[in-house]
Each structure stands twice: as C-alpha cells, then as structure tokens.
C-alpha positions, -999 to +999 in steps of 0.1 A: -216+026+120-203+060+130-165+059+128-151+077+099-131+055+074-097+062+058-098+051+021-066+044+003-063+041-035-035+018-046-031+032-081-008+010-102+012-016-082+040-036-096+022-065-113+020-074-150-014-058-153-010-031-180-018-055-208-050-066-190-064-031-183-055-001-204-065+022-175-037+010-153-016+042-151+021+039-162+038+073-167+043+098-138+017+120-154-008+092-157-002+080-121-005+116-107-036+123-127-051+090-114-043+100-079-060+133-083-091+117-098-092+092-070-089+119-044-118+138-061-138+106-059-132+104-022-098+088-016-079+099+015-045+084+005-029+077-028-005+047-027+022+050-054+045+027-072+066+037-103+066+021-137+089+023-167+071+046-192+085+025-221+078-010-209+050-005-183+069-027-159+080-020-123+107+006-119+128+017-090+139+050-107+137+077-080+132+103-107+100+087-118+087+087-082+098+123-079+079+135-110+048+117-098+050+131-063+057+167-075+027+166-099+004+155-070+018+181-047+014+208-072-023+200-078-051+218-061-067+186-049-054+174-015-045+138-009-020+120+014+009+105-005+020+070+005+051+056-014+059+020-016+092+009+001+087-027-010+112-022-038+131-051-053+123-082-032+113-107-059+132-140-059+128-168-084+154-196-080+173-205-111+166-240-124+203-244-132+216-231-099+190-226-071+215-206-051+211-179-077+182-159-088+167-168-122+146-149-146+122-126-128+144-120-098+146-084-088+164-077-055+173-045-037+190-038-003+170-021+025+188+012+017+179+010-020+143+002-011+142+032+011+157+056-014+125+071-029+110+076+006+142+092+020+146+116-009+110+126-014+097+125+022+061+116+017+037+116+047+035+078+046+052+047+031+045+010+032+068-014+051+063-051+041+067-070+073+081-104+062+089-128+034+061-147+017+053-171-011+038-147-037+023-168-064+052-188-079+079-165-066+092-156-032+090-121-019+121-117+003+122-094+033+145-108+060+139-096+096+173-079+100+167-061+067+134-050+080+149-037+112+174-016+091+146-004+068+123+005+097+151+025+113+156+045+081+118+052+079+118+062+115+147+086+110+130+102+080+099+111+100+076+092+075+047+072+089+051+035+081+021+014+071+029-021+083+019-044+055+010-079+067+004-107+042+002-134+069-001-140+106+037-141+112+040-107+096+018-093+123+039-110+150+071-094+135+054-060+131+046-061+168+082-070+175+093-038+156+069-018+178+083-035+209+119-027+199+110+010+195+114+011+157+079+023+151+069+057+165+034+066+177+004+044+172+012+017+147-008+014+115-013-021+101-025-030+066-038-065+062-032-078+027-057-106+020-062-132-006-028-131-022-015-166-031-002-179-007-008-156+022-037-149+045-072-157+032-096-130+023-125-138+047-141-124+078-126-150+101-090-142+091-096-105+093-110-109+128-080-129+139-054-105+125-070-074+141-071-093+174-033-096+174-024-059+171-017-036+201-045-018+218-033+015+203-029+000+168-050+012+139-056-010+109-069-013+074-074-042+050-078-050+014-087-081-007-075-088-042-096-095-073-132-102-068-127-100-030-119-063-031-154-050-024-164-078+001-133-070+022-142-032+020-176-040+035-161-065+061-134-040+072-159-013+078-182-036+098-152-048+119-141-012+126-112-008+102-101+013+072-101+003+036-081+002+004-091-003-033-074+004-066-060-012-097-030-025-079-053-051-063-082-055-087-088-046-123-126-049-125-155-028-114-177-059-118-175-092-137-165-084-172-162-047-168-128-032-164-124-004-139-105+029-134-091+039-100-117+066-095-146+041-103-133+017-076-130+046-051-165+058-059-179+022-055-161+018-022-174+052-010-209+040-018-204+010+004-191+033+032-222+055+029-245+025+028-230+011+060-237+045+077-202+059+078-182+086+061-147+089+046-120+109+063-106+139+045-068+140+042-068+167+068-088+146+092-065+116+086-034+136+092-047+144+126-060+109+132-027+093+123-005+121+137+013+124+104+044+145+102+048+159+068+085+164+064+081+179+029+057+206+039+077+213+071+105+226+049+083+252+032 
C-alpha cells in the first residue's frame, strides 16, 4: 500500500453513550479538547456533533457548535472540521396515533439541519443520503428534503461528505451528483454495520465502492467491534477511514477507549499496512476544500 489515507475522528455522535463510557466528550470544551488530542494522535478530520452540557444528550444549539468550533480554530493543532448536518431526523411512531411522532421523535427541517453549517462555515459537513431503519426508530431524510439541503450546502461552499447507510443511499447520492447539486469530486462515507443498514464486511464494502463515479472518493467505518476490521479492509480496498467514540466505545474487549486511543490504534493499522495518514494540509489539497471561514480572514 502506498496511497495516503485520510483519517476521520468521529468524536461524540448523538447516541445515548455518555453513561456507558465517561470519556465520551459532552461540553464544547471537552469536544474541542478531544478533537485536538485526536489530531495530535494523527487524525486528519474531526467530525463534530453537539450535546447538551447538562443532560449529555443530543443538542441542535448552534451556540454549542460555535463554541466547539471556535475552540478548535483557536488551537495551535491543525485539523479539518466536519460538522454534522444530520440534525433532527429521528422518528418513532406513537402507539396511540402512528401518524404522530411518539417519545424519542426529534425532527428538523432541512433549513434547521443546515443552520450550524451555514453559520459556522466549516470546511466539511456530512449529508445523510436517505432514510433508514436505525435500530427501532426511523431516520427520516426524504429525497426532496435532501435536494434542498444539498443546495444549501453547495451555496455555503462547504464540502459535503455523502453518508450512505445502504445501497439505495449511494444511488441517490449519485443522483445528487447528476443533478449538479454536488460540486467537484464527490466524497462518499460508507456507514457499515448499523442495524438495519449495510453490513460491515468486505463484500458489502467492495460493492458500495463499485457503485460510485470514477472521480468519486470514499471512506468507510464500521460500528462496535467491527470498527478496526473495517479500518483495515478500507485501507486494503483503497479507501479512507473513520474511527471514534461516535461509532465504538472500546479499545478492545472490556477496555473502554478515548478518541485519541482509537485514532492511535487506527494509525498503527495504517502503518502496518504500509501506508501513511494525510495531514490536514494534504487532505485540503486532495479534496479541494474551500475554507469559507479562513477566506474571510
């Protein structure tokens, strides 16, 4: 292997994980500090969600995103910032009235999901490319909503990372490219092993990567115990990688992890397989990132 690898660190996510691992960062300071530690361990990109500092649960508060991003930007350690635009998409039908959302439902419009990206102008953001059964709930991202959201991302100058949880998501991501809603070479992220999306195995990964455009770039991650196996498989198949506490809480069986430990372990796999990790500067050039924030300086 000789191709350099982009390594993303997904720092905190939106799941109910803070009670399971005390090192899942919650406050803006904790998330920013974790991003910096992950970057020092070798991460190229820091992928960011916001959490309510009081409850530890998912938050859509733009001010929490703002504080996190500002802390990272003010640090001496360089890392590419990638903000989620998944926002509120959780739907749990009410038992009493299935036409309404029950407990656990959290829905936002495309414009609301885009707000942190549009205001803070990171170099990258995620764009979930379809609805899916996500455990016992439904993650809702209708196609017309995605078109509206993709247009907002395009107008902001931020690079979308096209998150695909199943084969149909790749088809629709390709449709967004065809319709001119994705600028430059598209970047896909294959999200593997989530119940009940695409499986976390070599065959599924090979199929997904075979369905993207010739100029497409891709990365993949597996959740839980499949995190490191998918790191290795992605490298072997020529892709980029993602690790972090959003997707997996353990360094090994029975041993809880920190983000920087997971990055360090993934970096060791990269080295063992004969490759190197891209620096943020190299990845900016590779992905042709426009940094709207720095452009204003």
